[in-house]
N, C-alpha and C positions, 0 to 999 in steps of 0.2 A: 333664775331657776335654781333652787337649792339642790345640792348633791343628794342623790338617792342612796339610802342605806338599808341593808337588811341585817338582821341579827339571828344567830342560831346558837342555842345552848340547851343541853338536856336537863339542866337544873332549873326547875320552874321559878325558884326565887331569884336566881341571878338573871334569868331571862326577863322576868317581870321588872326587876330593879333597873336593869339597863334600858328596857323599853320605856318605862315611866320617866326615867331621867332624860333620855334623848327627846322624848315627846314634849316634856316640860320645857326643854331648851330649844324647842321648835325646829328640830332637825327633820328632814324629809324621810321619815321612816316608812318604807314601803312594804315591809313584811317581816315576820319572825317565824322561826322554825324550831322544833324540839328535837330534831335528829338530823344527821348528816345527809341522808338521802333527800329529805324534804328541802333542806338548805340548798343542795346542789341543783335540784329541779328549779327552785326559785331563781337561782343565779342564772341558769340557762335561759329561763323564760324572760326574766326582767332585765338581765345584765345591768345590775345597779352599779353605781360608781364605787361603792365600798361594801364589802361583806365582812361583818364582825363575827368570827366563828370560834366556838369552843374547840380546843384540840381534841379532847376525848368525847366522842359522841357515838351513839349506836349507828350501825349500818356503814357510816363513813366518818373518818376523823377529819378534823380541820385540815391536816396536812394532805390527806388523800384528795380532798376537794381542791386544794391549792394546786396539786399535781395535775388534776383533770382540767382545771381552768387554764393552766399553762399549756398543756397538750392541745387544748382546743383554741388557744390564743384568745380567750375571752378577756374583755377589757377591764373587768371588775378587779379592783385592788383588794387584796386579802389582808385582814387584820386578825391575828389570833389572840384570844384571851384564855389564860390558863393559870393554874397554880404551879405548873411544872417549871422548876428552875434547872433545866437539863441542858447540858452543853451539846449533846447529840441532836436534840430537837432544835436548839438554836441554830446549829450549823445547817440542818436540813431546811429550816425556814429561810436561811440566807440563800441556800442553793436554789430554792423555789422562788426566789425574789419576792418573798412576802414583805409587805410594806410596814406592817406593825406587829409588835409582840408585846402585849400588855398583861401584867400579872393581875389576877383577879382581885387580890386584896387591895390593889390601888386603882382598880378599873374606873370607879366614878371620879376619882381625882384626875386620872391621866387621859381618859378617853377623848375629852375635848381637844387636848393638845395633840393627841395622836391623829384624830380626824383632820385637824387643821394642817398638820405636817403632811399627811397623805394627800390631801387635796392640793397641796403645794408641790406635789411630786417628790416629797422626801420621805424616807423611812423613819419610823419611830419605834425604838425598843426601850422598854422600861429601864430607867437608870438603875433601879435596884437589881435588875437581872444582870445588866452589864457589870455592875459592881460585884455581885455575887459570883459570877463566873470569871471575874477578873480578866475581862476581855479588853484588850487595848485596841482601839480602832484607829485606823489611819486618819490623820487630820484631813478635814474636807478640802482645805485649800490646796492640798497636793494634787487634787484632780484638775486644778486650773493650769498645771504645768504641762508643757509639751514633752514627748518622750525624750527629746534631746536635753531639755532643761532638767528632767529627772535624772538623766544619766550624768550630767554635770554635777548635780547635787550629790549623787551617789559617790562620785569620785572625790568631791570635797570632803565627804564623811570619812574617806580613806586618807585624809591629809595630803592629797595631791595638790601641787601648785598649778596655777593657770597654764604654765608652760608644759607641765607634765600632762595635764588634761588635754591640752591642744595636741600633743603628740599622740595620745591614745585615740583621740577622736578625729585625727587627721585634719585639724583646723588650726588657725593661728591663736596665740594667747590673747590677742585683741578681741577676737570673736568670743572666746571663752569669757572674757571680762564683760562683754555685752550681755551674754546669757546670764551671768551672775547678777547684773543690775536689773534685768527683767525678772529674775527669780525673786530678788529682794522686794521689788515693787509688787509682784503678784502675791507674795506671802505676807506683805505688809510688815516687813521686818525693819528694825531700826538700822539705819545705814552705817552704824558705827562698826569699827573693826571687830571681826570675830563673831558677829551675830549670825551670819550665814553658816559658818562652820559649826557653831553651837547647835543651830536648828538641824543641820544635816546629821550631826552625831546623835541627837535626841531621837530622830526619826529614821535612823539607818535601816531598821528592820523592815520598814514599809517600802523603802527605796529598793531593797534587795528583791522584793517581790515584783517590782516593775521592770526588772531587767529582762 
């Protein structure tokens, strides 16, 4: 059973272009809407897997729809399509746990990659948008570390020795060395001297957020 998708955009040409494209690619398109209110009613009624929404629409914006879906705990994953390269909108989209943010000028090129990522439970944000806003995102592999491993890595970034880390975390330096070898394995780093310290330094800003 193919994933169900609805599209909403108040620009007839963009709506038609995306509809034709996804139909041609044999996606399971179950509806399209020309304004936010119609789109939200469709989402409530059908609860499709994915809703591809324009940000600026009459009656309700894509972000307002996303907020309502979040409030009502609807399972539909929201993807926004827009011309907006705006950091405030990007941050709002992140807060609303929106799965995709695709710039309209790249929509036909990127929409398939975006849908594939979303169906895989991953978010997709236009690379051009990330580049334009100069957003540096935390490496995905950091999510595989336990809170203790992140803390060890954070202290490594501060040039602490295994003995010093052990004292701070009330554990032995041997246990710290064990954590370090687990981290190297999880991050798939070369086991040569200094590779862990270098990684820790390069990603220190993301480790600070996890404390």
